[in-house]
N, C-alpha and C positions, 0 to 999 in steps of 0.2 A: 595504359599507358600512353606516352606523350611524344609529339613530334616536335622538334625545333627545327625551324626551317630559316636558311640567312644566306647574305650573297645578293641580295637585291639591290637597286639602285639605279642612279639614272647614267645614261651612255648615249655618246653621238649614235648616229646613224652607220652601223658598218661595224661597230665595236664590237667587246666580247664581256658576259659575266660568267662569272660559275656562283652557280647555285648547290649548297648543300642543304640536308635536313638528315637529320638524326632522330634514331628510334630509341626511346626509355623506359624502359617500369619491366616489371618482374613478369617472369618468362617470354618475353619475347623473342620470335626468333625467326628471321627474314624468310620470308615466303616472295612476294615481288613488294619492289615499292617504286611508286607511278608519280609524276606532275603532271596537275593539271594547272589551267590558265584561266582567269575570268577577267570581263571587262565591264562595265557597268552595261551596256549596251548587248552585251551577250550572255549567251547561259555558260557555265564551266564546261570546259570542253577538254578531251583529255591531249596530251604535249609525248609523252613518253613514257615507258614502264620496262622495267629490268627486274628479272628474276634469279634468286641464289645463285644457277645456274649459270647465270650473266647472258640468259637470251634477255634479245630486246624489242621492242617495236616504236617506231615513231609515226606520229601523224605525218600527213602527208607534206604536211605547210613549214615541218622542220627539218625535214630530212637534208644530209649534207651539211645542215648548218648547225646542229646540237646534235650532241654527244652526252647517253646517258650511262652511267659505270657506276657502280655500287663496291661496298667493304662489307662484306657480310657480316664478319666477324665486328664489325663497329656498329652494324646494322643502320650503316647512313648511305645517302643514296649523293650523285652529285648528277649537276645538269649544265655541261658548258655548252654554254650557247655565241658561235660568234656571226659573224654577219648580221647584226641586229637589224631588223626592220623599224619601221613607228608601229608596224600592226602586230608586234612580239609585245606592243606597249601592254601590261595586265598584270593582276595579283595572280602570284603562284603559288601553287595550293599543293602540300607534298601526302602522299594517299600510301597506306602501307599495309600488309596485311602479314599474320602471322602465321607460321606453322601450327596447327592444332590448336587453331583457334576462329571462331566463326564468323568473324567479324573484321572490319576494317577501321581503321584511324584516318583524321584529316589533320594536318598541321594549320596554323593560324593564315597563313599566307605571307610571302614578301612580296613587296612591290616593283616591278621593273619597267622602268618608262625609255623609252628611248624616244629620241629626238634630234633636229637638227643642229 
């Protein structure tokens, strides 16, 4: 299984970006997909997750600003990021688990830079 993330880039404070991540590979059926982020000074931290049934969960510091959604048929997850702050600057990683499989997979990450 491979995860391909895209949508990162540079944006000004208060701007928006939309990340996407698609899982591909034999037998993958979305159980849940998540976003994490990491900076050079911090360990990788949880951002948001969504189950195949549509249940979502967010880290406290992104609630109300980020929205996660998914196209289960396409094994794709999206992260709409609004009202971006400098502290949102990080490499964002996609993580996924499949039904019937006991492992999870990580994408390579996509860089988000928020500056004035």
